N, C-alpha and C positions, 0 to 999 in steps of 0.2 A: 366126529366131534362137531358139535354145534358151533356156529360162528355168527358174528354180527357183520353186516356189510355197512361200512361207514362212508358217508360223503360229507365233506366239509367244504362249503362254498362261501366266498365273500362277493361283494358287488364286482370286484375286479377279476377274480379268478377262482378256479377250483384248487383248493389247498391240499386236499387229500381225498383219495378214493381207494378203498381196499377192505379186506376182510381182517377182523380182529377177534380176540376172545373176550376182551374186557375194555370198557370205556369208562374213564373217570372224568367227570365234568363238573365245573363250578356252577351249580344251580343257584338261583336267587335265595332259596331256603336252605342251602347247604350243599355239600359235596354229593354228587350222584354217582353211584356205581351201577353200571349196566352190564348185564351178562346176557348170553343167548336166551331166547324165550322170555324176555322181559315183557311185562304188561305194556300195552299201548300207553304212551305218555307224550304230552306236549308241555314244554316249560320254557321259561326264559333263562338265559345264562347271564351271569355277572362276569366282570373281568376276572380272569384266573388262569390257572394251569390246566390244560387238557392233556390227559395221558391215554394213549392207546397201547394195549398190550396184546402181543401175538407171539406164541411159541417162544417165550422167554425174552423177547425183545420189547423194548418200550420206545415209543415215539412221543416226544414232548412238544407241545405247542402252547403258545400264548394266545389266548382268545380275549377279545375286548368286549365281549357281550354278544347277544344275539338270541337265536331260538334253537331249540333242540326238539326233535320229534323221534319217537321210537314206535315202529309198527312192523310186524312180521319180520323180525330179526334184521331190520334196516334202521340205522341211525342216521338221520339227516340233520346237519347243523348248518344253519344260515347265520354266519357270523358277521358282526359289524366290522371286525378286522381279525385276522388270524395269521400267525407266523410260526413256522417250524423253528426249533431251537437253533439250527444251523444258519438260519437267515437273520438272526438277531445279532447286531454289533453291540457287544457288551459295553464298550466305552460310550457309545451313543446312548444306550439305555441308562447308564449311570448318570450321564449329563442330563437326560430328561428327568430323572428323579430329582436331581439337584435343582434344576430349574423349576419344577413343579412345587417343591418344598419352599423355594424362595418366593414364588408367587403367592403361596398360601400365607407366609409370614409377613409379606409386605403388601398384602391386598388392600385396595381402597374400600371404603365403606360400601360402595355400590357394586363391588365385585360379586360375581356369582359363586358363592362358596361351594355349592353342590357341583358345579362344573370343575372347579379347581380341585376338589377332593377326588372326583372321578378321574381327572387327568393324572393325579398322583398315583392312584390305584393302578391305572393302566401301565404307567411307567414302572412301578414296582413289580408288577407281574412280568413284564418283559425282562427286567433285570434278573428276577428269580429264575426264569426259564433259561436265560442266556448263561447264567452261572452253572447250569447243569452240564455244559460242555466241558468245564474245568474240573468238576467234581468226579472222582472215581465212582464207578458203579457200586451201589450199596452203601455209600456214605451219605448220611443225612446232613442237611444244612442247619440242623438244630432249631428249625422253625423260624429262623431269622429271615425276614423279607429282604431287607437291604441294610447297608451300613456304609455311610460316607466316610 
């Protein structure tokens, strides 16, 4: 059976290295589904959920953006930040969402709206991935990102 070797690295550490059958990644132009023998590709990632599937098991990660390259059944991800689901503290993620929303609502006229929206998106992604730890396998979140 064909496989993809995946390496995920941030400036601080190697987050993941291993063989998988499927990679689902948040590309800037939409969700990417990568299978073995995928055509060579280089793209940027947006903040989102990264899913690695291998032999019926799924690994969930929150990625804050970065770059993805596919070549010769190897997927290399250089992420701005990336955390495995078990590394995310759900309470802290919820607080980050609340704080980011508050900053957006109370921003000064000179505030950088783009940075504030990006911070909210990253916080929402972390919370969504963190909530995977509580949800039984096969149960959908109904598409809801967050909910205070």
